[in-house]
All heavy atoms as a GROMACS GRO file, in nm:
protein
  479
    1MET      N    1  17.026   6.536   7.714
    1MET     CA    2  17.104   6.523   7.835
    1MET      C    3  17.010   6.520   7.953
    1MET      O    4  16.924   6.606   7.968
    1MET     CB    5  17.202   6.640   7.848
    1MET     CG    6  17.290   6.628   7.967
    1MET     SD    7  17.439   6.726   7.959
    1MET     CE    8  17.379   6.890   7.980
    2ASP      N    9  17.023   6.422   8.038
    2ASP     CA   10  16.935   6.404   8.155
    2ASP      C   11  17.013   6.444   8.282
    2ASP      O   12  17.069   6.360   8.350
    2ASP     CB   13  16.891   6.258   8.161
    2ASP     CG   14  16.776   6.239   8.256
    2ASP    OD1   15  16.703   6.337   8.284
    2ASP    OD2   16  16.760   6.127   8.306
    3LYS      N   17  17.015   6.573   8.307
    3LYS     CA   18  17.090   6.629   8.420
    3LYS      C   19  16.993   6.651   8.537
    3LYS      O   20  16.889   6.711   8.521
    3LYS     CB   21  17.153   6.759   8.374
    3LYS     CG   22  17.254   6.816   8.464
    3LYS     CD   23  17.319   6.937   8.398
    3LYS     CE   24  17.415   7.007   8.490
    3LYS     NZ   25  17.470   7.126   8.431
    4LYS      N   26  17.030   6.602   8.657
    4LYS     CA   27  16.944   6.618   8.773
    4LYS      C   28  17.020   6.678   8.890
    4LYS      O   29  17.140   6.663   8.900
    4LYS     CB   30  16.887   6.481   8.814
    4LYS     CG   31  16.795   6.423   8.710
    4LYS     CD   32  16.733   6.294   8.758
    4LYS     CE   33  16.642   6.239   8.650
    4LYS     NZ   34  16.575   6.119   8.693
    5VAL      N   35  16.945   6.740   8.978
    5VAL     CA   36  17.002   6.797   9.100
    5VAL      C   37  16.999   6.690   9.211
    5VAL      O   38  16.899   6.625   9.234
    5VAL     CB   39  16.922   6.921   9.147
    5VAL    CG1   40  16.975   6.973   9.278
    5VAL    CG2   41  16.923   7.030   9.043
    6TYR      N   42  17.113   6.673   9.277
    6TYR     CA   43  17.122   6.582   9.390
    6TYR      C   44  17.188   6.654   9.506
    6TYR      O   45  17.264   6.750   9.486
    6TYR     CB   46  17.208   6.459   9.354
    6TYR     CG   47  17.148   6.373   9.251
    6TYR    CD1   48  17.206   6.364   9.124
    6TYR    CD2   49  17.037   6.295   9.278
    6TYR    CE1   50  17.152   6.281   9.028
    6TYR    CE2   51  16.982   6.210   9.183
    6TYR     CZ   52  17.038   6.205   9.056
    6TYR     OH   53  16.983   6.123   8.962
    7LEU      N   54  17.163   6.611   9.626
    7LEU     CA   55  17.233   6.663   9.743
    7LEU      C   56  17.380   6.621   9.731
    7LEU      O   57  17.411   6.510   9.692
    7LEU     CB   58  17.177   6.604   9.872
    7LEU     CG   59  17.033   6.643   9.905
    7LEU    CD1   60  16.986   6.570  10.030
    7LEU    CD2   61  17.017   6.792   9.922
    8SER      N   62  17.468   6.711   9.765
    8SER     CA   63  17.613   6.684   9.756
    8SER      C   64  17.659   6.603   9.879
    8SER      O   65  17.623   6.636   9.992
    8SER     CB   66  17.689   6.814   9.747
    8SER     OG   67  17.826   6.790   9.746
    9ASN      N   68  17.737   6.502   9.854
    9ASN     CA   69  17.796   6.425   9.962
    9ASN      C   70  17.936   6.475   9.996
    9ASN      O   71  17.984   6.451  10.107
    9ASN     CB   72  17.808   6.277   9.923
    9ASN     CG   73  17.672   6.211   9.917
    9ASN    OD1   74  17.581   6.249   9.989
    9ASN    ND2   75  17.658   6.116   9.826
   10GLU      N   76  18.000   6.546   9.906
   10GLU     CA   77  18.136   6.592   9.925
   10GLU      C   78  18.145   6.736   9.970
   10GLU      O   79  18.231   6.771  10.049
   10GLU     CB   80  18.213   6.576   9.791
   10GLU     CG   81  18.219   6.431   9.746
   10GLU     CD   82  18.259   6.420   9.599
   10GLU    OE1   83  18.277   6.522   9.535
   10GLU    OE2   84  18.268   6.306   9.553
   11ASP      N   85  18.056   6.821   9.921
   11ASP     CA   86  18.062   6.964   9.948
   11ASP      C   87  17.937   7.004  10.025
   11ASP      O   88  17.848   7.067   9.973
   11ASP     CB   89  18.073   7.044   9.817
   11ASP     CG   90  18.094   7.192   9.840
   11ASP    OD1   91  18.130   7.227   9.954
   11ASP    OD2   92  18.073   7.269   9.748
   12LYS      N   93  17.933   6.963  10.153
   12LYS     CA   94  17.815   6.997  10.234
   12LYS      C   95  17.855   7.053  10.366
   12LYS      O   96  17.957   7.015  10.423
   12LYS     CB   97  17.724   6.878  10.248
   12LYS     CG   98  17.774   6.765  10.332
   12LYS     CD   99  17.667   6.657  10.338
   12LYS     CE  100  17.702   6.546  10.430
   12LYS     NZ  101  17.599   6.447  10.439
   13LYS      N  102  17.773   7.144  10.414
   13LYS     CA  103  17.794   7.204  10.548
   13LYS      C  104  17.681   7.156  10.640
   13LYS      O  105  17.706   7.119  10.753
   13LYS     CB  106  17.792   7.356  10.543
   13LYS     CG  107  17.899   7.415  10.457
   13LYS     CD  108  18.036   7.389  10.516
   13LYS     CE  109  18.142   7.452  10.428
   13LYS     NZ  110  18.274   7.419  10.466
   14ILE      N  111  17.557   7.156  10.590
   14ILE     CA  112  17.443   7.112  10.673
   14ILE      C  113  17.383   6.987  10.607
   14ILE      O  114  17.396   6.879  10.659
   14ILE     CB  115  17.340   7.222  10.689
   14ILE    CG1  116  17.401   7.344  10.759
   14ILE    CG2  117  17.218   7.171  10.766
   14ILE    CD1  118  17.313   7.463  10.767
   15CYS      N  119  17.316   7.004  10.494
   15CYS     CA  120  17.251   6.892  10.428
   15CYS      C  121  17.304   6.864  10.288
   15CYS      O  122  17.272   6.765  10.227
   15CYS     CB  123  17.100   6.917  10.418
   15CYS     SG  124  17.017   6.914  10.574
   16GLY      N  125  17.380   6.956  10.232
   16GLY     CA  126  17.435   6.938  10.097
   16GLY      C  127  17.354   7.005   9.988
   16GLY      O  128  17.378   6.982   9.872
   17VAL      N  129  17.256   7.088  10.026
   17VAL     CA  130  17.171   7.154   9.928
   17VAL      C  131  17.251   7.253   9.843
   17VAL      O  132  17.248   7.247   9.719
   17VAL     CB  133  17.055   7.228   9.998
   17VAL    CG1  134  16.974   7.311   9.898
   17VAL    CG2  135  16.964   7.130  10.066
   18CYS      N  136  17.327   7.339   9.905
   18CYS     CA  137  17.405   7.440   9.832
   18CYS      C  138  17.511   7.374   9.748
   18CYS      O  139  17.533   7.416   9.632
   18CYS     CB  140  17.469   7.539   9.929
   18CYS     SG  141  17.350   7.643  10.015
   19GLY      N  142  17.576   7.274   9.801
   19GLY     CA  143  17.677   7.201   9.720
   19GLY      C  144  17.617   7.132   9.601
   19GLY      O  145  17.675   7.131   9.493
   20GLY      N  146  17.499   7.074   9.618
   20GLY     CA  147  17.432   7.008   9.509
   20GLY      C  148  17.387   7.103   9.399
   20GLY      O  149  17.400   7.074   9.278
   21ILE      N  150  17.333   7.218   9.439
   21ILE     CA  151  17.293   7.319   9.342
   21ILE      C  152  17.415   7.373   9.270
   21ILE      O  153  17.411   7.396   9.148
   21ILE     CB  154  17.214   7.430   9.413
   21ILE    CG1  155  17.078   7.374   9.457
   21ILE    CG2  156  17.193   7.551   9.320
   21ILE    CD1  157  16.998   7.468   9.546
   22ALA      N  158  17.525   7.393   9.341
   22ALA     CA  159  17.649   7.443   9.280
   22ALA      C  160  17.703   7.342   9.180
   22ALA      O  161  17.749   7.379   9.071
   22ALA     CB  162  17.752   7.474   9.386
   23GLU      N  163  17.698   7.214   9.215
   23GLU     CA  164  17.743   7.110   9.118
   23GLU      C  165  17.656   7.108   8.995
   23GLU      O  166  17.704   7.091   8.882
   23GLU     CB  167  17.741   6.974   9.187
   23GLU     CG  168  17.848   6.954   9.292
   23GLU     CD  169  17.833   6.826   9.370
   23GLU    OE1  170  17.744   6.742   9.336
   23GLU    OE2  171  17.908   6.808   9.466
   24TYR      N  172  17.525   7.127   9.010
   24TYR     CA  173  17.434   7.124   8.898
   24TYR      C  174  17.464   7.239   8.800
   24TYR      O  175  17.466   7.220   8.680
   24TYR     CB  176  17.288   7.135   8.947
   24TYR     CG  177  17.186   7.133   8.836
   24TYR    CD1  178  17.150   7.014   8.775
   24TYR    CD2  179  17.128   7.251   8.793
   24TYR    CE1  180  17.056   7.015   8.673
   24TYR    CE2  181  17.036   7.252   8.691
   24TYR     CZ  182  16.999   7.133   8.634
   24TYR     OH  183  16.907   7.133   8.532
   25PHE      N  184  17.482   7.360   8.853
   25PHE     CA  185  17.509   7.476   8.770
   25PHE      C  186  17.657   7.495   8.742
   25PHE      O  187  17.694   7.592   8.673
   25PHE     CB  188  17.454   7.603   8.833
   25PHE     CG  189  17.301   7.608   8.830
   25PHE    CD1  190  17.227   7.598   8.946
   25PHE    CD2  191  17.235   7.624   8.711
   25PHE    CE1  192  17.090   7.602   8.943
   25PHE    CE2  193  17.097   7.628   8.706
   25PHE     CZ  194  17.024   7.618   8.823
   26GLN      N  195  17.742   7.411   8.795
   26GLN     CA  196  17.888   7.414   8.776
   26GLN      C  197  17.946   7.550   8.814
   26GLN      O  198  18.020   7.616   8.740
   26GLN     CB  199  17.924   7.378   8.634
   26GLN     CG  200  17.886   7.239   8.595
   26GLN     CD  201  17.916   7.207   8.452
   26GLN    OE1  202  17.952   7.293   8.374
   26GLN    NE2  203  17.901   7.080   8.417
   27ILE      N  204  17.907   7.596   8.937
   27ILE     CA  205  17.960   7.719   8.993
   27ILE      C  206  18.016   7.691   9.131
   27ILE      O  207  17.999   7.582   9.185
   27ILE     CB  208  17.852   7.830   9.000
   27ILE    CG1  209  17.732   7.787   9.086
   27ILE    CG2  210  17.808   7.873   8.861
   27ILE    CD1  211  17.631   7.895   9.107
   28ASP      N  212  18.082   7.788   9.190
   28ASP     CA  213  18.138   7.772   9.323
   28ASP      C  214  18.025   7.767   9.426
   28ASP      O  215  17.933   7.848   9.426
   28ASP     CB  216  18.232   7.890   9.350
   28ASP     CG  217  18.308   7.875   9.481
   28ASP    OD1  218  18.327   7.758   9.526
   28ASP    OD2  219  18.350   7.977   9.536
   29SER      N  220  18.034   7.675   9.520
   29SER     CA  221  17.931   7.659   9.622
   29SER      C  222  17.925   7.778   9.716
   29SER      O  223  17.819   7.804   9.775
   29SER     CB  224  17.952   7.530   9.701
   29SER     OG  225  18.076   7.535   9.766
   30THR      N  226  18.032   7.852   9.729
   30THR     CA  227  18.031   7.971   9.812
   30THR      C  228  17.932   8.076   9.760
   30THR      O  229  17.862   8.141   9.837
   30THR     CB  230  18.171   8.034   9.819
   30THR    OG1  231  18.263   7.936   9.866
   30THR    CG2  232  18.174   8.154   9.912
   31LEU      N  233  17.922   8.088   9.629
   31LEU     CA  234  17.824   8.181   9.568
   31LEU      C  235  17.681   8.140   9.602
   31LEU      O  236  17.595   8.224   9.629
   31LEU     CB  237  17.845   8.191   9.418
   31LEU     CG  238  17.981   8.245   9.372
   31LEU    CD1  239  17.992   8.233   9.219
   31LEU    CD2  240  17.994   8.388   9.416
   32VAL      N  241  17.654   8.011   9.598
   32VAL     CA  242  17.520   7.962   9.630
   32VAL      C  243  17.490   7.986   9.778
   32VAL      O  244  17.381   8.029   9.812
   32VAL     CB  245  17.506   7.813   9.594
   32VAL    CG1  246  17.372   7.761   9.631
   32VAL    CG2  247  17.533   7.791   9.444
   33ARG      N  248  17.589   7.962   9.863
   33ARG     CA  249  17.569   7.984  10.007
   33ARG      C  250  17.545   8.134  10.036
   33ARG      O  251  17.461   8.167  10.118
   33ARG     CB  252  17.689   7.935  10.084
   33ARG     CG  253  17.697   7.783  10.087
   33ARG     CD  254  17.809   7.731  10.176
   33ARG     NE  255  17.809   7.588  10.173
   33ARG     CZ  256  17.890   7.514  10.099
   33ARG    NH1  257  17.985   7.570  10.025
   33ARG    NH2  258  17.879   7.381  10.100
   34LEU      N  259  17.615   8.220   9.967
   34LEU     CA  260  17.592   8.364   9.983
   34LEU      C  261  17.450   8.403   9.939
   34LEU      O  262  17.386   8.487  10.001
   34LEU     CB  263  17.696   8.444   9.911
   34LEU     CG  264  17.836   8.445   9.969
   34LEU    CD1  265  17.933   8.513   9.875
   34LEU    CD2  266  17.837   8.513  10.104
   35ALA      N  267  17.403   8.342   9.832
   35ALA     CA  268  17.268   8.369   9.784
   35ALA      C  269  17.165   8.325   9.887
   35ALA      O  270  17.066   8.396   9.913
   35ALA     CB  271  17.244   8.300   9.650
   36TRP      N  272  17.187   8.209   9.952
   36TRP     CA  273  17.096   8.162  10.055
   36TRP      C  274  17.095   8.260  10.173
   36TRP      O  275  16.988   8.288  10.231
   36TRP     CB  276  17.134   8.022  10.106
   36TRP     CG  277  17.086   7.910  10.017
   36TRP    CD1  278  17.166   7.832   9.943
   36TRP    CD2  279  16.955   7.869   9.991
   36TRP    NE1  280  17.089   7.742   9.872
   36TRP    CE2  281  16.958   7.763   9.900
   36TRP    CE3  282  16.830   7.913  10.036
   36TRP    CZ2  283  16.844   7.699   9.853
   36TRP    CZ3  284  16.716   7.849   9.988
   36TRP    CH2  285  16.723   7.744   9.899
   37VAL      N  286  17.210   8.310  10.210
   37VAL     CA  287  17.218   8.408  10.319
   37VAL      C  288  17.139   8.534  10.285
   37VAL      O  289  17.067   8.586  10.369
   37VAL     CB  290  17.365   8.439  10.356
   37VAL    CG1  291  17.372   8.558  10.451
   37VAL    CG2  292  17.432   8.319  10.417
   38LEU      N  293  17.150   8.578  10.162
   38LEU     CA  294  17.074   8.696  10.119
   38LEU      C  295  16.923   8.671  10.124
   38LEU      O  296  16.847   8.758  10.166
   38LEU     CB  297  17.116   8.737   9.977
   38LEU     CG  298  17.256   8.793   9.966
   38LEU    CD1  299  17.289   8.822   9.820
   38LEU    CD2  300  17.269   8.921  10.048
   39PHE      N  301  16.881   8.550  10.084
   39PHE     CA  302  16.738   8.517  10.093
   39PHE      C  303  16.691   8.510  10.238
   39PHE      O  304  16.580   8.553  10.269
   39PHE     CB  305  16.709   8.384  10.026
   39PHE     CG  306  16.705   8.388   9.875
   39PHE    CD1  307  16.782   8.301   9.799
   39PHE    CD2  308  16.630   8.485   9.809
   39PHE    CE1  309  16.780   8.308   9.663
   39PHE    CE2  310  16.629   8.490   9.671
   39PHE     CZ  311  16.704   8.401   9.598
   40ILE      N  312  16.776   8.461  10.326
   40ILE     CA  313  16.744   8.458  10.469
   40ILE      C  314  16.728   8.597  10.525
   40ILE      O  315  16.635   8.627  10.600
   40ILE     CB  316  16.846   8.374  10.547
   40ILE    CG1  317  16.834   8.227  10.510
   40ILE    CG2  318  16.832   8.394  10.696
   40ILE    CD1  319  16.948   8.141  10.562
   41LEU      N  320  16.823   8.685  10.488
   41LEU     CA  321  16.817   8.822  10.540
   41LEU      C  322  16.703   8.904  10.479
   41LEU      O  323  16.661   9.003  10.535
   41LEU     CB  324  16.950   8.890  10.513
   41LEU     CG  325  17.069   8.833  10.591
   41LEU    CD1  326  17.198   8.904  10.549
   41LEU    CD2  327  17.048   8.842  10.741
   42ALA      N  328  16.654   8.861  10.364
   42ALA     CA  329  16.546   8.934  10.295
   42ALA      C  330  16.412   8.875  10.333
   42ALA      O  331  16.330   8.840  10.247
   42ALA     CB  332  16.565   8.930  10.144
   43GLY      N  333  16.384   8.864  10.459
   43GLY     CA  334  16.251   8.821  10.502
   43GLY      C  335  16.241   8.679  10.552
   43GLY      O  336  16.135   8.635  10.590
   44GLY      N  337  16.349   8.604  10.556
   44GLY     CA  338  16.346   8.469  10.612
   44GLY      C  339  16.300   8.362  10.517
   44GLY      O  340  16.287   8.245  10.556
   45SER      N  341  16.271   8.394  10.392
   45SER     CA  342  16.224   8.293  10.296
   45SER      C  343  16.330   8.191  10.262
   45SER      O  344  16.300   8.079  10.219
   45SER     CB  345  16.173   8.360  10.170
   45SER     OG  346  16.279   8.429  10.105
   46GLY      N  347  16.455   8.223  10.285
   46GLY     CA  348  16.564   8.131  10.256
   46GLY      C  349  16.565   8.010  10.350
   46GLY      O  350  16.603   7.900  10.309
   47ILE      N  351  16.525   8.028  10.474
   47ILE     CA  352  16.520   7.918  10.570
   47ILE      C  353  16.417   7.817  10.525
   47ILE      O  354  16.443   7.695  10.520
   47ILE     CB  355  16.489   7.969  10.713
   47ILE    CG1  356  16.602   8.059  10.760
   47ILE    CG2  357  16.464   7.854  10.806
   47ILE    CD1  358  16.572   8.132  10.887
   48ILE      N  359  16.299   7.863  10.490
   48ILE     CA  360  16.193   7.774  10.444
   48ILE      C  361  16.235   7.706  10.313
   48ILE      O  362  16.215   7.586  10.296
   48ILE     CB  363  16.060   7.851  10.426
   48ILE    CG1  364  16.014   7.901  10.563
   48ILE    CG2  365  15.953   7.762  10.363
   48ILE    CD1  366  15.899   7.999  10.555
   49GLY      N  367  16.294   7.780  10.223
   49GLY     CA  368  16.339   7.725  10.096
   49GLY      C  369  16.445   7.617  10.114
   49GLY      O  370  16.443   7.516  10.049
   50TYR      N  371  16.537   7.639  10.208
   50TYR     CA  372  16.643   7.541  10.235
   50TYR      C  373  16.584   7.414  10.290
   50TYR      O  374  16.621   7.304  10.250
   50TYR     CB  375  16.747   7.600  10.330
   50TYR     CG  376  16.872   7.515  10.341
   50TYR    CD1  377  16.980   7.538  10.258
   50TYR    CD2  378  16.880   7.410  10.430
   50TYR    CE1  379  17.094   7.460  10.263
   50TYR    CE2  380  16.992   7.331  10.437
   50TYR     CZ  381  17.100   7.356  10.354
   50TYR     OH  382  17.213   7.278  10.361
   51ILE      N  383  16.493   7.427  10.385
   51ILE     CA  384  16.429   7.308  10.443
   51ILE      C  385  16.353   7.230  10.339
   51ILE      O  386  16.362   7.106  10.333
   51ILE     CB  387  16.337   7.349  10.561
   51ILE    CG1  388  16.424   7.404  10.677
   51ILE    CG2  389  16.253   7.231  10.609
   51ILE    CD1  390  16.343   7.469  10.787
   52ILE      N  391  16.279   7.300  10.254
   52ILE     CA  392  16.204   7.229  10.147
   52ILE      C  393  16.300   7.160  10.052
   52ILE      O  394  16.278   7.045  10.015
   52ILE     CB  395  16.114   7.331  10.073
   52ILE    CG1  396  16.000   7.374  10.164
   52ILE    CG2  397  16.058   7.268   9.945
   52ILE    CD1  398  15.919   7.489  10.108
   53CYS      N  399  16.409   7.227  10.013
   53CYS     CA  400  16.507   7.166   9.923
   53CYS      C  401  16.573   7.045   9.988
   53CYS      O  402  16.594   6.944   9.923
   53CYS     CB  403  16.612   7.267   9.882
   53CYS     SG  404  16.556   7.392   9.765
   54ALA      N  405  16.604   7.053  10.117
   54ALA     CA  406  16.667   6.943  10.185
   54ALA      C  407  16.576   6.820  10.188
   54ALA      O  408  16.623   6.706  10.187
   54ALA     CB  409  16.706   6.983  10.327
   55LEU      N  410  16.445   6.844  10.195
   55LEU     CA  411  16.349   6.731  10.197
   55LEU      C  412  16.315   6.678  10.061
   55LEU      O  413  16.289   6.559  10.046
   55LEU     CB  414  16.221   6.777  10.269
   55LEU     CG  415  16.235   6.811  10.416
   55LEU    CD1  416  16.105   6.872  10.469
   55LEU    CD2  417  16.276   6.692  10.497
   56VAL      N  418  16.318   6.763   9.959
   56VAL     CA  419  16.270   6.726   9.826
   56VAL      C  420  16.382   6.672   9.735
   56VAL      O  421  16.364   6.578   9.661
   56VAL     CB  422  16.201   6.846   9.757
   56VAL    CG1  423  16.166   6.815   9.614
   56VAL    CG2  424  16.076   6.884   9.834
   57ILE      N  425  16.501   6.734   9.741
   57ILE     CA  426  16.612   6.692   9.654
   57ILE      C  427  16.665   6.558   9.700
   57ILE      O  428  16.698   6.543   9.817
   57ILE     CB  429  16.723   6.799   9.652
   57ILE    CG1  430  16.672   6.930   9.597
   57ILE    CG2  431  16.842   6.751   9.570
   57ILE    CD1  432  16.770   7.046   9.607
   58PRO      N  433  16.674   6.460   9.610
   58PRO     CA  434  16.724   6.328   9.649
   58PRO      C  435  16.873   6.322   9.667
   58PRO      O  436  16.946   6.404   9.614
   58PRO     CB  437  16.677   6.239   9.534
   58PRO     CG  438  16.677   6.330   9.415
   58PRO     CD  439  16.634   6.467   9.468
   59LYS      N  440  16.917   6.218   9.740
   59LYS     CA  441  17.060   6.192   9.751
   59LYS      C  442  17.109   6.130   9.622
   59LYS      O  443  17.032   6.069   9.549
   59LYS     CB  444  17.088   6.099   9.868
   59LYS     CG  445  17.057   6.159  10.001
   59LYS     CD  446  17.091   6.065  10.112
   59LYS     CE  447  17.057   6.130  10.246
   59LYS     NZ  448  17.084   6.041  10.358
   60ASN      N  449  17.236   6.150   9.593
   60ASN     CA  450  17.293   6.096   9.470
   60ASN      C  451  17.304   5.943   9.477
   60ASN      O  452  17.375   5.890   9.561
   60ASN     CB  453  17.432   6.156   9.446
   60ASN     CG  454  17.483   6.132   9.309
   60ASN    OD1  455  17.433   6.047   9.236
   60ASN    ND2  456  17.582   6.209   9.270
   61PRO      N  457  17.232   5.869   9.390
   61PRO     CA  458  17.232   5.726   9.396
   61PRO      C  459  17.363   5.663   9.342
   61PRO      O  460  17.388   5.545   9.367
   61PRO     CB  461  17.114   5.684   9.309
   61PRO     CG  462  17.103   5.796   9.210
   61PRO     CD  463  17.142   5.920   9.288
   62ASN      N  464  17.445   5.742   9.274
   62ASN     CA  465  17.569   5.689   9.213
   62ASN      C  466  17.684   5.682   9.312
   62ASN      O  467  17.788   5.631   9.280
   62ASN     CB  468  17.611   5.776   9.094
   62ASN     CG  469  17.507   5.770   8.985
   62ASN    OD1  470  17.438   5.669   8.968
   62ASN    ND2  471  17.490   5.879   8.913
   63LEU      N  472  17.665   5.736   9.434
   63LEU     CA  473  17.776   5.738   9.530
   63LEU      C  474  17.753   5.640   9.640
   63LEU      O  475  17.656   5.600   9.683
   63LEU     CB  476  17.795   5.878   9.587
   63LEU     CG  477  17.835   5.983   9.486
   63LEU    CD1  478  17.843   6.119   9.551
   63LEU    CD2  479  17.970   5.951   9.426
   0.00000   0.00000   0.00000
């Protein structure tokens, strides 16, 4: 199975990173967003991680 992470076009608030990760793992995007908030509050590493993911993860070519 060739499963890849893509930015979400349907479930996005800023860039679609959390929605794309939630689609990949088949979980609720709210849980992923809460995890990002925890990373941000735990030293700010979540902000850098989100920016890197927004730049590195490709858009879904099928849509």
